[in-house]
N, C-alpha and C positions, 0 to 999 in steps of 0.2 A: 504493499499500500504506500503510495507517495503522498508525502505532505508539502502543499505548495504555498508560496507567499502571494502577496497582492500583485506581483508581476507574472505570475503563473510559473515561476522557477521551482523547481524541486528543492527543498531545503532538508529533507531527511526521508529516511524509509521507515515504515513501521510494520511489524508483524503481530498477528493476534491468533490466540487460540479461539476458535469460533465453533459454537454449538450448532447442530443440525435442527433449526426451527421447524423444518418439513415434517418431523416426526412428533411435534408437539400436537396434543389434542385439546380442542377447547373445551372448557368446563373441567378439565381433569388437570392439565399442566398450566393452564393460565386462564385468567378472567378478563381483565381489562388490559388494554395494550396502549391506550392513547396517552400522549406525553405533550403537554402545552409547550409551544415554542413561539417566540415573537414573530410577528408577521412583518412584512415591509412597510406597510403603511405606518404601524407604530414605531417602527425603527426610524423612518424618516421625520416622523413628527418629534422625536426625541433628539434627533440630530439639530433640527431647527431650534428646539428649545435650549440645547447646549449652547448654540451661538448667541441667542437672544439674552440668555440669563448669564453668559460668560462663566459656564461651567468646564469642567473637565471630563473627557470621556477616555475611559480606560478599558483595555481587553485583557481578560485572563483565560487561559486554557487549562481545563482540568485533565490531569494525566490519568489515563485509564479509567475513564468515566464510568463506565458501566459496572465495574468491579466494586463499586461502593454501595451498589444497591442490595438490599436484603430481600430475599426471595418469600413470596407468600403461598407458595406451592412446593411439595416435595418433587424434586427433578433429579433424575439419575442419568449419568452419562458413561458411555464407554471409557476405559481408561486410555488416555493418550500414548502413543508408543513411546515417546521420550520420558514419561513420568515414571519415576522409580517407585516400586511397591516394596513391602517387606518379603523378607525371602520365603516365608510361609506361602505367600501367594504368588511367587514368581511362576510355578508351572501352571496355575489355573488363572492366568491373568486375562485371558479372553472370555472366561466365563463369568469374570467379576465386573462389578461397576461402581461408580463413585457417586456419592450424594453432594450435590452443589450446596455450599452455604451461602454464597453470594451469587449475584446475577453475572452472567456472562455474555460476552460478544455472541450475537446470533440468536438469542432467545426472543421470542416476540415481546415479551413484557420487560426487557432490559431497560428501554427508554423511560417507561412508567417508573419502574423501581428506583431509577437514578433521580427522577424529578421528585418522587416521594422524599427520598432521603435528603435532597438539598433543601426541599420546602421546609421539612421538619427542623432543620438546622437554623434556617433563617428565621423561622417563626419563634424558635427558642431565644434568637437573639433579638427578638422585639422588632422584627420587620413585619410590615403590614403587607398582606397578599392582595394585589388589586382584583377585585371581584370582576371587573370587565376583561382584564388581560391578566389571566392567572399566571403567567409566565414573567410577569413584573412584580417586584418587591420593593417597598418604599420604607425608609427609615429617617426620621427626623429628631434631632436634638438641638433645641435652641434655634439658632439661625441657620444652622448647617443641616444639610439633608444628603442623601443618596439614593439613587435608584439603580436597581440591577435588574437587568433584562436576561433572561435564560434562552439560549438556542443550543440545545444539547449540551455540549461540553464546552461552549463558548459563552463567557459571562461578560457582558458589556456594562461596565459601572460608570454611571453618569452622577456627578454631584460636585459639591464644593471641596477644595483641596484638604482641608482638615479632616472631613468625614470620610473622604476617599481613601486616604492612607490607612484609616482605622479599619475599614472594611478589607482592605487588601491584606492587612495583617492577620485579620480575624479568619479570612477563607484560608490562608497559608496554613495556619495551625491546625485547621479540621481536615484539609484536603491536600494532596500533592498538586501543586499548582505551577503553571508557567506564566510569569509576568511579561506580557508582550508590550507594555508600554501604551502609549496611545494608539487608540483604534486607527489602523490602516486599511485593514481588510475584513470585512464582516458580511455576511449574507451575499457573497458575490459582488458586493460594492467596495471600490477603491475609494478610500477617504483621504483627502489631503487637508491638513491643518495649515490655514494661514492665519494672519492677524484679523481678528474678529470675522473670520470667514471660514467656512468649511465647504469643499468641493467633493462631490460624490459622483463617481463616474464608472464606466466598465469598458475602458479603452482597451485593456489587455484581453478582456473577453470577446470584444468586438472583432480584435485583430485575429483571435483564434477562431471565430466564426468564419471571417472572410478566407482564411487560409484553408479551412476544412472544406469550404465549397468552391475553392479555386478562383476566389474573386479577389484576391488580395492584390492583384495587379490591374484591376478592372479600371476604367475611366469613370471618376465620380460624377454623380448627378445631384442637382440642387433642389429635387423634390422626391419624396417617397414613394409616389405613385404617378401615373398618368391621368390626364384628365378624362374623365368618363363622358361617354357620348350620351346624348338626350335619346338617341335611337337604340332600342332595346335590342335589336340586331346587329349593332355595330358596337355595342359595349364589350370591351375586352375582358370585364369580369362576369360575363354571363355564363351559365352552367354549360355542361358538355352538350354539344350538338349530336344529332344522329350520325353524321359522317365524320365526327371527330374521334381520333385515338385517344385512348388514355395513356398516362405515362407509364412506363414499366417500372419494374422493381430497381433498376440501375440509376434512376432518378431519386435522389433522397428528398423528396417533397415533404414529407412528414417531418423528417429530422431538421430540415430548414425552418418550417413553421414553428416546431418546438423551441428552437434556438432563438429564434426572432421573438416569440412571445416572452421568454425569459427576460429579453432586454426591454421589451415593450412594458412589462409589469413592474420593473425596478427603476430604471433611470431615463427611459426614452418614450415620453407620452407622445412624442411627434410621429412615432410610427406605429402607434396603438391602432389606428382607423384601418391603415393598410393591411396590417397583419390580421386583424379581426375579420377583414373582407375576404382575404385569400384562405383563411383557415376554414372556411365554409365549405370549400371544395376538396378538402382533405380525402373523402372518400372516392372522389371521381376527378383527380386533376389532369388538366390537359397541358399542351404546351404554351398556350396563351397564360395560364395561371403560373407555370414556372418562369415565365418571362417576367410576371409581375414581382415574384420572389427576387428574381436576379436585380429587379429595378430598385427593391429596397437595400440589397446588399451593395449595389453601387451607390446608394444614397449614404449608407453607412461608411463606406469608403472615403467619402468626403467630409464626414462628420464624427470621427473616430472619437476625437477628444471632447465631444459635447456631453453634458451632464447637468446636475443639479447644483445650483449655486446658492448657497445659504448664507445671508449676510444679516446682521443686526442693525441695518439703516432703516428698515421699513417697520411699521407698526406692527405690534403683536396681535394680529386679529386674523380670524379666520374668515375667508370669503369664498363662496362656491358659485360656479357657473354651470348652468344646464341648457342644453338645447337638443332639439330633434330634427332628423332629416326626414322629411315626409316622403314616403316611398322610395328610399334610398335603395332598395332591392325591389325593382318593379317586377322581376320574375316570380317572385314569392309574395308579393303585395304586403311587404313588411317595411317599417320605418326603422331609423337608426335613433338609439340613446347615446348622449355623451355628456359627460360632466366632469367638472375639474375642481379641485379644492386647493386653496393656497393658504399658507400659514406665514405670515411675515413677508409676502411677497414671492414666496417660493413654493411651487407645486408639492404636494405630500400625498395627494390621491387623485386618482383620475380612472376613467373607464370609457370604452366605447363598444357597444353592443348592438345586436339587431334585437329589435322588440319581439317579444313573443306572441303580441296580440296584433290583429289587424287593425290598424287606426282608420277610422272613418272619414278623418279630415286632418288638416294640419294642427289644429286645436287640440284634437284627440291625441295625437302624438306628441305634442308638448306636455299635455298633462301626464301621460304615462312616463315622459322623461323626468319631469320634475317630481313625480312620485318616487323613481328610483333614486334621484339626487337627494330627496327628503330623508330616505331611509338611511344613505351613507352620512348625511349630515347628523342624524340621531346618533349613529355610531362614534362619529367624530367627536360630538359634544360630550358623550360618555367618556371617550378615551381622554379628554382634555381635564378630566377630573384629576389625573396625575399631577397636573401643574397646581391645581388648587390644594393639593395635599402638601405641596411644598414651597408655595409661593404666596405671599399674604394678599398681594393685589392682582386681582384677575377680572377683568371685565367681559362676561360671558354674553357677547354679542356675535351672531352668526348672521352673515348676509348670503343670501342665496338669490342669484340672479338668473332669470330664464327670459331670454329675448328682452321685452319692454317691462318685466313684471320684477320686482325686487321684494323679497321676504325677509322678515327679521324672525329668527326661530329662537 
């Protein structure tokens, strides 16, 4: 197993003894397997909060994470070949088994056992578990505070310098940890810390994607997609026609869509609509659709260093924008929903998707769009309670704009 840094370079190799989870039986060997991890929206919000409140962001890595969890079921496994056993069992080694006292890599419940172990320790240390984001732990002492976000074995610690040094020392005493310093690479995001500014991008991943699909030497384009035709028979994004051939297995259409979706969901809202449009044809792609994918890749070739720029010069307020494209898919009589939320002038949440209902008018399409944006707004409003827990002054005003309408939530 290779461990890579923010530049994609291999920094070390790791080896693990792994259990065979395929032989585990539900209800007998395990019950629950879900383990909460921080999502990209929460992480982007916390980055913005770090800049505006002039906090520090620290990353720590837990060594052999899953070995800390205690099992809630009796699990036995075959004796590994390299494991030494007492001489009395040397001849009957193949017929013997060992009982696991701790969780092991490969077990279905290992992630959950580790989360339970970590949460029990943090709650004992008087941290409060956020009810909206169970992977976020908050502690406050006087004017100092700290926020810990959990993503499996990566712990992002955000807070004031005094409290941050305390939590680093506390975690190091309980677990074997690696102090990675300021957060430079997390959740696939490269994070550059400048004065009063944080720049989050995925330039290394973008270069890797371009090389993977042999587009690293292509001529760059200035737009992520071509202009669509009003004539549905000339639309380059129309479904497969009767006389058109489907792409063969040699064309990695699904792999390209998956790679682009990872970019669109993390740091590149500018390609979100184009990727969403081309993803509709994953079951029956044609050469026209593959040309659309290559068009996005050529656009990325010219915008490799583009990302999210977080600055503390704007006001700390949440503003949302929602819009709808009536009959943007004339072949299925469906409209398009799009919304975007900014905090402090920088985007933290966005989405572009085809509506599931057939809108009867442009007004109907707008109502569906603002409904979806309002649901996201409610989630973001609950998420900002993180800030209410650690900062005294917080004006809870959300603006949601939809064409000529502005709502205060």
